[in-house]
PDB file of N, CA, C and O in Angstrom:
ATOM      1  N   UNK A   1       0.554  -0.870   0.105  1.00  0.00           N
ATOM      2  CA  UNK A   1       0.225   0.331  -0.001  1.00  0.00           C
ATOM      3  C   UNK A   1       0.949   1.208   0.227  1.00  0.00           C
ATOM      4  O   UNK A   1       1.876   1.271   1.034  1.00  0.00           O
ATOM      5  N   UNK A   2       0.432   2.176  -0.710  1.00  0.00           N
ATOM      6  CA  UNK A   2       1.371   3.690  -0.427  1.00  0.00           C
ATOM      7  C   UNK A   2       0.654   4.049   0.292  1.00  0.00           C
ATOM      8  O   UNK A   2      -0.445   3.562   0.557  1.00  0.00           O
ATOM      9  N   UNK A   3       1.157   4.964   0.731  1.00  0.00           N
ATOM     10  CA  UNK A   3       2.130   6.708   2.112  1.00  0.00           C
ATOM     11  C   UNK A   3       0.326   6.266   1.474  1.00  0.00           C
ATOM     12  O   UNK A   3      -0.180   5.893   0.416  1.00  0.00           O
ATOM     13  N   UNK A   4      -0.117   6.588   2.836  1.00  0.00           N
ATOM     14  CA  UNK A   4      -1.247   8.183   3.089  1.00  0.00           C
ATOM     15  C   UNK A   4      -0.651   9.310   3.113  1.00  0.00           C
ATOM     16  O   UNK A   4       0.429   9.598   3.628  1.00  0.00           O
ATOM     17  N   UNK A   5      -1.809  10.326   2.206  1.00  0.00           N
ATOM     18  CA  UNK A   5      -1.235  10.621   1.375  1.00  0.00           C
ATOM     19  C   UNK A   5      -2.517  11.774   1.876  1.00  0.00           C
ATOM     20  O   UNK A   5      -3.702  11.596   1.597  1.00  0.00           O
ATOM     21  N   UNK A   6      -1.915  13.135   2.775  1.00  0.00           N
ATOM     22  CA  UNK A   6      -3.560  14.237   3.433  1.00  0.00           C
ATOM     23  C   UNK A   6      -2.556  15.424   3.078  1.00  0.00           C
ATOM     24  O   UNK A   6      -1.462  15.886   3.401  1.00  0.00           O
ATOM     25  N   UNK A   7      -3.738  15.645   2.118  1.00  0.00           N
ATOM     26  CA  UNK A   7      -3.356  17.632   2.306  1.00  0.00           C
ATOM     27  C   UNK A   7      -3.228  18.374   3.591  1.00  0.00           C
ATOM     28  O   UNK A   7      -3.322  17.774   4.661  1.00  0.00           O
ATOM     29  N   UNK A   8      -2.941  20.107   3.503  1.00  0.00           N
ATOM     30  CA  UNK A   8      -2.729  20.512   4.994  1.00  0.00           C
ATOM     31  C   UNK A   8      -3.709  20.853   5.571  1.00  0.00           C
ATOM     32  O   UNK A   8      -3.822  21.145   6.761  1.00  0.00           O
ATOM     33  N   UNK A   9      -4.665  20.835   4.573  1.00  0.00           N
ATOM     34  CA  UNK A   9      -6.314  21.114   5.225  1.00  0.00           C
ATOM     35  C   UNK A   9      -6.630  19.612   6.224  1.00  0.00           C
ATOM     36  O   UNK A   9      -6.997  19.539   7.397  1.00  0.00           O
ATOM     37  N   UNK A  10      -6.222  18.156   4.908  1.00  0.00           N
ATOM     38  CA  UNK A  10      -7.180  17.069   5.991  1.00  0.00           C
ATOM     39  C   UNK A  10      -5.802  16.672   7.326  1.00  0.00           C
ATOM     40  O   UNK A  10      -5.734  15.994   8.351  1.00  0.00           O
ATOM     41  N   UNK A  11      -5.174  17.283   6.779  1.00  0.00           N
ATOM     42  CA  UNK A  11      -4.280  17.419   8.046  1.00  0.00           C
ATOM     43  C   UNK A  11      -4.202  18.424   9.144  1.00  0.00           C
ATOM     44  O   UNK A  11      -3.602  18.063  10.156  1.00  0.00           O
ATOM     45  N   UNK A  12      -4.586  19.337   9.121  1.00  0.00           N
ATOM     46  CA  UNK A  12      -5.261  20.139  10.159  1.00  0.00           C
ATOM     47  C   UNK A  12      -6.409  19.518  10.507  1.00  0.00           C
ATOM     48  O   UNK A  12      -6.514  18.873  11.550  1.00  0.00           O
ATOM     49  N   UNK A  13      -7.092  19.627   9.889  1.00  0.00           N
ATOM     50  CA  UNK A  13      -9.036  19.799  10.651  1.00  0.00           C
ATOM     51  C   UNK A  13      -8.156  17.709  10.853  1.00  0.00           C
ATOM     52  O   UNK A  13      -8.918  17.187  10.040  1.00  0.00           O
ATOM     53  N   UNK A  14      -7.553  16.923  11.169  1.00  0.00           N
ATOM     54  CA  UNK A  14      -7.393  15.398  11.949  1.00  0.00           C
ATOM     55  C   UNK A  14      -7.056  15.504  13.426  1.00  0.00           C
ATOM     56  O   UNK A  14      -7.322  14.667  14.290  1.00  0.00           O
ATOM     57  N   UNK A  15      -6.131  17.216  13.655  1.00  0.00           N
ATOM     58  CA  UNK A  15      -4.984  17.314  14.126  1.00  0.00           C
ATOM     59  C   UNK A  15      -5.964  17.918  15.106  1.00  0.00           C
ATOM     60  O   UNK A  15      -6.453  17.394  16.107  1.00  0.00           O
ATOM     61  N   UNK A  16      -6.220  19.579  14.430  1.00  0.00           N
ATOM     62  CA  UNK A  16      -8.384  19.018  15.445  1.00  0.00           C
ATOM     63  C   UNK A  16      -8.711  18.834  16.028  1.00  0.00           C
ATOM     64  O   UNK A  16      -8.630  19.145  17.216  1.00  0.00           O
ATOM     65  N   UNK A  17      -9.528  17.922  15.210  1.00  0.00           N
ATOM     66  CA  UNK A  17      -9.969  16.806  15.816  1.00  0.00           C
ATOM     67  C   UNK A  17      -9.165  15.342  17.021  1.00  0.00           C
ATOM     68  O   UNK A  17      -9.614  14.629  17.919  1.00  0.00           O
ATOM     69  N   UNK A  18      -8.600  15.414  16.739  1.00  0.00           N
ATOM     70  CA  UNK A  18      -7.585  14.880  18.130  1.00  0.00           C
ATOM     71  C   UNK A  18      -7.036  15.564  19.546  1.00  0.00           C
ATOM     72  O   UNK A  18      -6.938  15.217  20.723  1.00  0.00           O
ATOM     73  N   UNK A  19      -6.690  16.924  18.619  1.00  0.00           N
ATOM     74  CA  UNK A  19      -6.390  17.428  19.717  1.00  0.00           C
ATOM     75  C   UNK A  19      -7.651  17.985  20.707  1.00  0.00           C
ATOM     76  O   UNK A  19      -7.415  18.368  21.853  1.00  0.00           O
ATOM     77  N   UNK A  20      -8.844  17.985  20.204  1.00  0.00           N
ATOM     78  CA  UNK A  20     -10.400  18.491  21.045  1.00  0.00           C
ATOM     79  C   UNK A  20     -11.342  17.137  21.813  1.00  0.00           C
ATOM     80  O   UNK A  20     -12.241  17.217  22.650  1.00  0.00           O
ATOM     81  N   UNK A  21     -10.564  15.579  20.976  1.00  0.00           N
ATOM     82  CA  UNK A  21     -10.910  14.426  21.417  1.00  0.00           C
ATOM     83  C   UNK A  21      -9.840  14.711  23.108  1.00  0.00           C
ATOM     84  O   UNK A  21     -10.285  14.988  24.222  1.00  0.00           O
ATOM     85  N   UNK A  22      -8.669  14.547  22.769  1.00  0.00           N
ATOM     86  CA  UNK A  22      -8.404  14.239  23.863  1.00  0.00           C
ATOM     87  C   UNK A  22      -8.107  14.533  24.883  1.00  0.00           C
ATOM     88  O   UNK A  22      -7.608  13.968  25.856  1.00  0.00           O
ATOM     89  N   UNK A  23      -8.625  16.033  24.505  1.00  0.00           N
ATOM     90  CA  UNK A  23      -8.956  17.430  25.623  1.00  0.00           C
ATOM     91  C   UNK A  23     -10.418  17.111  26.292  1.00  0.00           C
ATOM     92  O   UNK A  23     -10.876  17.485  27.371  1.00  0.00           O
ATOM     93  N   UNK A  24     -10.872  16.453  25.476  1.00  0.00           N
ATOM     94  CA  UNK A  24     -13.020  15.794  26.532  1.00  0.00           C
ATOM     95  C   UNK A  24     -12.607  14.800  26.723  1.00  0.00           C
ATOM     96  O   UNK A  24     -13.266  14.148  27.532  1.00  0.00           O
ATOM     97  N   UNK A  25     -11.386  14.127  26.161  1.00  0.00           N
ATOM     98  CA  UNK A  25     -11.731  11.589  26.964  1.00  0.00           C
ATOM     99  C   UNK A  25     -10.554  11.860  28.178  1.00  0.00           C
ATOM    100  O   UNK A  25     -10.175  11.143  29.104  1.00  0.00           O
ATOM    101  N   UNK A  26     -10.301  12.734  27.898  1.00  0.00           N
ATOM    102  CA  UNK A  26      -8.679  12.045  28.850  1.00  0.00           C
ATOM    103  C   UNK A  26      -7.890  13.213  29.324  1.00  0.00           C
ATOM    104  O   UNK A  26      -6.721  13.172  29.708  1.00  0.00           O
ATOM    105  N   UNK A  27      -9.159  14.935  29.210  1.00  0.00           N
ATOM    106  CA  UNK A  27      -8.027  15.806  30.141  1.00  0.00           C
ATOM    107  C   UNK A  27      -6.782  15.828  29.124  1.00  0.00           C
ATOM    108  O   UNK A  27      -6.626  16.958  29.588  1.00  0.00           O
ATOM    109  N   UNK A  28      -5.926  15.705  28.351  1.00  0.00           N
ATOM    110  CA  UNK A  28      -5.376  15.218  28.412  1.00  0.00           C
ATOM    111  C   UNK A  28      -4.568  16.169  26.682  1.00  0.00           C
ATOM    112  O   UNK A  28      -4.389  15.490  25.671  1.00  0.00           O
ATOM    113  N   UNK A  29      -4.269  17.448  26.698  1.00  0.00           N
ATOM    114  CA  UNK A  29      -3.623  18.549  26.140  1.00  0.00           C
ATOM    115  C   UNK A  29      -2.773  18.363  25.067  1.00  0.00           C
ATOM    116  O   UNK A  29      -1.756  17.765  25.419  1.00  0.00           O
ATOM    117  N   UNK A  30      -2.785  18.506  24.469  1.00  0.00           N
ATOM    118  CA  UNK A  30      -1.536  17.155  23.136  1.00  0.00           C
ATOM    119  C   UNK A  30      -1.014  19.138  22.149  1.00  0.00           C
ATOM    120  O   UNK A  30      -1.864  19.884  21.663  1.00  0.00           O
ATOM    121  N   UNK A  31      -0.157  19.297  22.159  1.00  0.00           N
ATOM    122  CA  UNK A  31       0.303  20.173  21.229  1.00  0.00           C
ATOM    123  C   UNK A  31       0.612  19.926  20.510  1.00  0.00           C
ATOM    124  O   UNK A  31       1.045  18.775  20.464  1.00  0.00           O
ATOM    125  N   UNK A  32       0.695  21.054  18.887  1.00  0.00           N
ATOM    126  CA  UNK A  32       0.306  20.624  18.071  1.00  0.00           C
ATOM    127  C   UNK A  32       1.657  19.538  17.396  1.00  0.00           C
ATOM    128  O   UNK A  32       1.363  18.452  16.897  1.00  0.00           O
ATOM    129  N   UNK A  33       2.573  19.843  17.448  1.00  0.00           N
ATOM    130  CA  UNK A  33       3.413  18.631  16.548  1.00  0.00           C
ATOM    131  C   UNK A  33       3.673  16.499  17.619  1.00  0.00           C
ATOM    132  O   UNK A  33       4.391  15.529  17.375  1.00  0.00           O
ATOM    133  N   UNK A  34       2.478  16.845  18.848  1.00  0.00           N
ATOM    134  CA  UNK A  34       2.753  15.884  19.210  1.00  0.00           C
ATOM    135  C   UNK A  34       1.242  15.523  17.897  1.00  0.00           C
ATOM    136  O   UNK A  34       1.266  15.348  16.679  1.00  0.00           O
ATOM    137  N   UNK A  35       0.378  15.538  18.660  1.00  0.00           N
ATOM    138  CA  UNK A  35      -1.252  15.697  17.325  1.00  0.00           C
ATOM    139  C   UNK A  35      -0.571  14.798  16.149  1.00  0.00           C
ATOM    140  O   UNK A  35      -0.319  13.621  15.891  1.00  0.00           O
ATOM    141  N   UNK A  36      -0.454  15.894  15.688  1.00  0.00           N
ATOM    142  CA  UNK A  36       0.944  15.306  14.652  1.00  0.00           C
ATOM    143  C   UNK A  36       1.296  14.079  14.068  1.00  0.00           C
ATOM    144  O   UNK A  36       0.963  13.190  13.285  1.00  0.00           O
ATOM    145  N   UNK A  37       2.779  14.804  15.443  1.00  0.00           N
ATOM    146  CA  UNK A  37       2.974  12.646  15.435  1.00  0.00           C
ATOM    147  C   UNK A  37       1.948  11.668  16.068  1.00  0.00           C
ATOM    148  O   UNK A  37       2.545  10.863  16.782  1.00  0.00           O
ATOM    149  N   UNK A  38       1.012  11.526  16.055  1.00  0.00           N
ATOM    150  CA  UNK A  38      -0.128  10.776  16.491  1.00  0.00           C
ATOM    151  C   UNK A  38      -1.067  10.720  15.634  1.00  0.00           C
ATOM    152  O   UNK A  38      -2.039  10.031  15.946  1.00  0.00           O
ATOM    153  N   UNK A  39      -1.076  11.519  14.107  1.00  0.00           N
ATOM    154  CA  UNK A  39      -1.368  10.732  13.454  1.00  0.00           C
ATOM    155  C   UNK A  39      -0.998  10.311  11.966  1.00  0.00           C
ATOM    156  O   UNK A  39      -1.465   9.918  10.896  1.00  0.00           O
ATOM    157  N   UNK A  40       0.357  10.723  12.752  1.00  0.00           N
ATOM    158  CA  UNK A  40       1.782   9.631  11.277  1.00  0.00           C
ATOM    159  C   UNK A  40       1.851   8.593  11.592  1.00  0.00           C
ATOM    160  O   UNK A  40       2.621   8.002  10.835  1.00  0.00           O
ATOM    161  N   UNK A  41       1.086   7.367  13.051  1.00  0.00           N
ATOM    162  CA  UNK A  41       1.024   6.456  14.060  1.00  0.00           C
ATOM    163  C   UNK A  41       0.129   6.474  12.969  1.00  0.00           C
ATOM    164  O   UNK A  41       0.387   5.647  12.094  1.00  0.00           O
ATOM    165  N   UNK A  42      -0.705   7.088  12.815  1.00  0.00           N
ATOM    166  CA  UNK A  42      -2.350   6.158  13.122  1.00  0.00           C
ATOM    167  C   UNK A  42      -2.267   6.059  11.486  1.00  0.00           C
ATOM    168  O   UNK A  42      -2.613   4.896  11.279  1.00  0.00           O
ATOM    169  N   UNK A  43      -2.022   6.592  10.362  1.00  0.00           N
ATOM    170  CA  UNK A  43      -1.418   6.747   9.458  1.00  0.00           C
ATOM    171  C   UNK A  43      -0.901   5.371   8.951  1.00  0.00           C
ATOM    172  O   UNK A  43      -1.664   4.430   8.733  1.00  0.00           O
ATOM    173  N   UNK A  44       0.234   5.325   8.804  1.00  0.00           N
ATOM    174  CA  UNK A  44       1.329   4.020   9.543  1.00  0.00           C
ATOM    175  C   UNK A  44       0.737   3.512  10.151  1.00  0.00           C
ATOM    176  O   UNK A  44      -0.116   3.362   9.276  1.00  0.00           O
ATOM    177  N   UNK A  45       0.165   2.841  11.279  1.00  0.00           N
ATOM    178  CA  UNK A  45       0.163   1.121  12.001  1.00  0.00           C
ATOM    179  C   UNK A  45      -1.137   1.043  11.961  1.00  0.00           C
ATOM    180  O   UNK A  45      -1.599   0.126  11.282  1.00  0.00           O
ATOM    181  N   UNK A  46      -1.806   1.694  12.458  1.00  0.00           N
ATOM    182  CA  UNK A  46      -3.577   1.654  11.981  1.00  0.00           C
ATOM    183  C   UNK A  46      -4.670   1.555  10.580  1.00  0.00           C
ATOM    184  O   UNK A  46      -5.603   0.835  10.224  1.00  0.00           O
ATOM    185  N   UNK A  47      -4.018   2.590  10.128  1.00  0.00           N
ATOM    186  CA  UNK A  47      -4.657   2.628   8.714  1.00  0.00           C
ATOM    187  C   UNK A  47      -4.735   1.870   8.040  1.00  0.00           C
ATOM    188  O   UNK A  47      -5.886   1.582   7.711  1.00  0.00           O
ATOM    189  N   UNK A  48      -3.883   1.276   7.572  1.00  0.00           N
ATOM    190  CA  UNK A  48      -3.738   0.012   6.596  1.00  0.00           C
ATOM    191  C   UNK A  48      -4.170  -1.583   7.287  1.00  0.00           C
ATOM    192  O   UNK A  48      -3.654  -2.701   7.283  1.00  0.00           O
ATOM    193  N   UNK A  49      -5.249  -1.042   7.783  1.00  0.00           N
ATOM    194  CA  UNK A  49      -6.265  -2.434   9.178  1.00  0.00           C
ATOM    195  C   UNK A  49      -8.095  -1.987   8.188  1.00  0.00           C
ATOM    196  O   UNK A  49      -9.069  -2.540   7.678  1.00  0.00           O
ATOM    197  N   UNK A  50      -7.277  -0.094   8.583  1.00  0.00           N
ATOM    198  CA  UNK A  50      -8.986   0.243   7.833  1.00  0.00           C
ATOM    199  C   UNK A  50      -9.198  -0.027   6.537  1.00  0.00           C
ATOM    200  O   UNK A  50     -10.353  -0.109   6.119  1.00  0.00           O
ATOM    201  N   UNK A  51      -7.838  -0.250   5.500  1.00  0.00           N
ATOM    202  CA  UNK A  51      -7.855   0.035   5.248  1.00  0.00           C
ATOM    203  C   UNK A  51      -7.476  -1.163   3.392  1.00  0.00           C
ATOM    204  O   UNK A  51      -7.319  -1.338   2.184  1.00  0.00           O
ATOM    205  N   UNK A  52      -7.570  -1.551   4.793  1.00  0.00           N
ATOM    206  CA  UNK A  52      -7.842  -3.571   3.431  1.00  0.00           C
ATOM    207  C   UNK A  52      -9.186  -3.239   4.277  1.00  0.00           C
ATOM    208  O   UNK A  52      -9.745  -2.566   3.411  1.00  0.00           O
ATOM    209  N   UNK A  53     -10.229  -3.244   5.530  1.00  0.00           N
ATOM    210  CA  UNK A  53     -10.827  -4.299   5.465  1.00  0.00           C
ATOM    211  C   UNK A  53     -12.188  -3.177   4.431  1.00  0.00           C
ATOM    212  O   UNK A  53     -13.163  -3.597   3.807  1.00  0.00           O
ATOM    213  N   UNK A  54     -11.760  -1.843   4.596  1.00  0.00           N
ATOM    214  CA  UNK A  54     -12.489  -1.087   3.050  1.00  0.00           C
ATOM    215  C   UNK A  54     -12.694  -1.502   1.821  1.00  0.00           C
ATOM    216  O   UNK A  54     -13.657  -1.626   1.065  1.00  0.00           O
ATOM    217  N   UNK A  55     -11.207  -1.745   1.793  1.00  0.00           N
ATOM    218  CA  UNK A  55     -11.139  -2.629  -0.187  1.00  0.00           C
ATOM    219  C   UNK A  55     -11.647  -4.363   0.323  1.00  0.00           C
ATOM    220  O   UNK A  55     -10.995  -5.017  -0.491  1.00  0.00           O
ATOM    221  N   UNK A  56     -12.396  -5.368   1.160  1.00  0.00           N
ATOM    222  CA  UNK A  56     -12.998  -6.802   1.184  1.00  0.00           C
ATOM    223  C   UNK A  56     -14.067  -5.950   1.239  1.00  0.00           C
ATOM    224  O   UNK A  56     -14.842  -6.174   0.309  1.00  0.00           O
ATOM    225  N   UNK A  57     -14.365  -5.192   1.855  1.00  0.00           N
ATOM    226  CA  UNK A  57     -15.920  -4.574   1.568  1.00  0.00           C
ATOM    227  C   UNK A  57     -16.906  -4.922   0.311  1.00  0.00           C
ATOM    228  O   UNK A  57     -17.873  -5.549  -0.123  1.00  0.00           O
ATOM    229  N   UNK A  58     -15.199  -3.413  -0.040  1.00  0.00           N
ATOM    230  CA  UNK A  58     -16.045  -3.563  -1.694  1.00  0.00           C
ATOM    231  C   UNK A  58     -15.627  -4.256  -2.398  1.00  0.00           C
ATOM    232  O   UNK A  58     -16.597  -4.100  -3.139  1.00  0.00           O
ATOM    233  N   UNK A  59     -14.800  -5.231  -3.139  1.00  0.00           N
ATOM    234  CA  UNK A  59     -15.014  -7.164  -2.960  1.00  0.00           C
ATOM    235  C   UNK A  59     -16.337  -7.660  -2.693  1.00  0.00           C
ATOM    236  O   UNK A  59     -17.191  -8.082  -3.473  1.00  0.00           O
ATOM    237  N   UNK A  60     -16.343  -7.562  -1.754  1.00  0.00           N
ATOM    238  CA  UNK A  60     -17.947  -8.276  -0.961  1.00  0.00           C
ATOM    239  C   UNK A  60     -18.510  -7.639  -2.449  1.00  0.00           C
ATOM    240  O   UNK A  60     -18.596  -8.129  -3.575  1.00  0.00           O
ATOM    241  N   UNK A  61     -19.001  -5.686  -1.619  1.00  0.00           N
ATOM    242  CA  UNK A  61     -20.271  -5.086  -1.954  1.00  0.00           C
ATOM    243  C   UNK A  61     -20.466  -5.498  -3.998  1.00  0.00           C
ATOM    244  O   UNK A  61     -21.485  -5.389  -4.681  1.00  0.00           O
ATOM    245  N   UNK A  62     -18.573  -6.120  -4.579  1.00  0.00           N
ATOM    246  CA  UNK A  62     -18.989  -5.959  -6.521  1.00  0.00           C
ATOM    247  C   UNK A  62     -18.735  -7.293  -6.354  1.00  0.00           C
ATOM    248  O   UNK A  62     -18.369  -7.445  -7.520  1.00  0.00           O
ATOM    249  N   UNK A  63     -18.594  -8.656  -5.769  1.00  0.00           N
ATOM    250  CA  UNK A  63     -19.556  -9.138  -6.279  1.00  0.00           C
ATOM    251  C   UNK A  63     -21.022  -9.473  -6.150  1.00  0.00           C
ATOM    252  O   UNK A  63     -21.760  -9.968  -7.002  1.00  0.00           O
ATOM    253  N   UNK A  64     -21.322  -9.073  -4.803  1.00  0.00           N
ATOM    254  CA  UNK A  64     -22.929  -9.482  -4.389  1.00  0.00           C
ATOM    255  C   UNK A  64     -24.357  -8.284  -5.663  1.00  0.00           C
ATOM    256  O   UNK A  64     -25.547  -8.005  -5.519  1.00  0.00           O
ATOM    257  N   UNK A  65     -22.897  -7.817  -7.190  1.00  0.00           N
ATOM    258  CA  UNK A  65     -23.349  -6.679  -7.141  1.00  0.00           C
ATOM    259  C   UNK A  65     -23.603  -7.158  -9.225  1.00  0.00           C
ATOM    260  O   UNK A  65     -24.109  -6.468 -10.110  1.00  0.00           O
ATOM    261  N   UNK A  66     -23.088  -8.347  -9.283  1.00  0.00           N
ATOM    262  CA  UNK A  66     -22.241  -8.410 -10.429  1.00  0.00           C
ATOM    263  C   UNK A  66     -23.050 -10.597 -10.213  1.00  0.00           C
ATOM    264  O   UNK A  66     -23.154 -11.429 -11.114  1.00  0.00           O
ATOM    265  N   UNK A  67     -23.274 -10.696  -9.289  1.00  0.00           N
ATOM    266  CA  UNK A  67     -24.542 -11.820  -9.300  1.00  0.00           C
ATOM    267  C   UNK A  67     -25.324 -11.059  -9.189  1.00  0.00           C
ATOM    268  O   UNK A  67     -24.774 -10.616  -8.181  1.00  0.00           O
ATOM    269  N   UNK A  68     -26.204 -10.409  -9.294  1.00  0.00           N
ATOM    270  CA  UNK A  68     -27.033  -9.370  -8.974  1.00  0.00           C
ATOM    271  C   UNK A  68     -28.156  -9.306 -11.042  1.00  0.00           C
ATOM    272  O   UNK A  68     -29.155  -9.403 -11.754  1.00  0.00           O
ATOM    273  N   UNK A  69     -26.393  -9.004 -10.740  1.00  0.00           N
ATOM    274  CA  UNK A  69     -26.718  -8.151 -12.932  1.00  0.00           C
ATOM    275  C   UNK A  69     -27.098  -9.819 -13.737  1.00  0.00           C
ATOM    276  O   UNK A  69     -28.100 -10.116 -14.389  1.00  0.00           O
ATOM    277  N   UNK A  70     -25.584 -10.905 -13.301  1.00  0.00           N
ATOM    278  CA  UNK A  70     -25.593 -11.821 -13.774  1.00  0.00           C
ATOM    279  C   UNK A  70     -27.282 -12.719 -13.580  1.00  0.00           C
ATOM    280  O   UNK A  70     -27.906 -13.461 -14.338  1.00  0.00           O
ATOM    281  N   UNK A  71     -27.546 -12.211 -12.233  1.00  0.00           N
ATOM    282  CA  UNK A  71     -29.194 -13.587 -12.817  1.00  0.00           C
ATOM    283  C   UNK A  71     -30.308 -12.448 -12.924  1.00  0.00           C
ATOM    284  O   UNK A  71     -31.464 -12.628 -12.541  1.00  0.00           O
ATOM    285  N   UNK A  72     -29.713 -10.926 -13.637  1.00  0.00           N
ATOM    286  CA  UNK A  72     -30.752 -10.628 -14.115  1.00  0.00           C
ATOM    287  C   UNK A  72     -30.394 -10.639 -15.194  1.00  0.00           C
ATOM    288  O   UNK A  72     -31.253 -10.300 -16.007  1.00  0.00           O
ATOM    289  N   UNK A  73     -28.952 -11.028 -15.781  1.00  0.00           N
ATOM    290  CA  UNK A  73     -29.546 -11.155 -17.724  1.00  0.00           C
ATOM    291  C   UNK A  73     -29.702 -12.566 -17.449  1.00  0.00           C
ATOM    292  O   UNK A  73     -30.563 -12.543 -16.570  1.00  0.00           O
ATOM    293  N   UNK A  74     -29.479 -13.499 -17.602  1.00  0.00           N
ATOM    294  CA  UNK A  74     -30.502 -14.582 -17.502  1.00  0.00           C
ATOM    295  C   UNK A  74     -31.544 -14.813 -17.089  1.00  0.00           C
ATOM    296  O   UNK A  74     -31.754 -16.025 -17.043  1.00  0.00           O
ATOM    297  N   UNK A  75     -32.765 -13.890 -16.566  1.00  0.00           N
ATOM    298  CA  UNK A  75     -34.277 -14.176 -16.896  1.00  0.00           C
ATOM    299  C   UNK A  75     -33.946 -13.225 -18.342  1.00  0.00           C
ATOM    300  O   UNK A  75     -34.679 -13.720 -19.198  1.00  0.00           O
ATOM    301  N   UNK A  76     -33.424 -12.465 -18.758  1.00  0.00           N
ATOM    302  CA  UNK A  76     -33.088 -11.346 -20.021  1.00  0.00           C
ATOM    303  C   UNK A  76     -32.811 -12.603 -21.692  1.00  0.00           C
ATOM    304  O   UNK A  76     -33.071 -12.376 -22.874  1.00  0.00           O
ATOM    305  N   UNK A  77     -32.227 -13.812 -21.051  1.00  0.00           N
ATOM    306  CA  UNK A  77     -32.352 -14.401 -22.658  1.00  0.00           C
ATOM    307  C   UNK A  77     -33.034 -15.249 -22.859  1.00  0.00           C
ATOM    308  O   UNK A  77     -33.236 -16.219 -22.129  1.00  0.00           O
ATOM    309  N   UNK A  78     -33.635 -14.947 -24.185  1.00  0.00           N
ATOM    310  CA  UNK A  78     -34.361 -15.901 -25.319  1.00  0.00           C
ATOM    311  C   UNK A  78     -33.389 -18.140 -25.565  1.00  0.00           C
ATOM    312  O   UNK A  78     -32.426 -18.896 -25.695  1.00  0.00           O
ATOM    313  N   UNK A  79     -35.173 -17.811 -25.408  1.00  0.00           N
ATOM    314  CA  UNK A  79     -34.502 -19.473 -25.426  1.00  0.00           C
ATOM    315  C   UNK A  79     -35.644 -20.491 -26.332  1.00  0.00           C
ATOM    316  O   UNK A  79     -35.411 -21.690 -26.490  1.00  0.00           O
TER     317      UNK A  79
END
């Protein structure tokens, strides 16, 4: 898998959300760089699991739609 590339705006949004979450739930004040390092860790170490789960779901969805299309095509066959 390629590295996850986030725009500057996306990184800022994630950083702000992470800082707010930590403050609300843990009474922990994360500095900007700490939050950004944590985001990097999540993207590198945890992100692939979510990415793979998304790919698996896409494969299952595609298989279901392909099966339905095949059923529809079979119904339209002329005998």
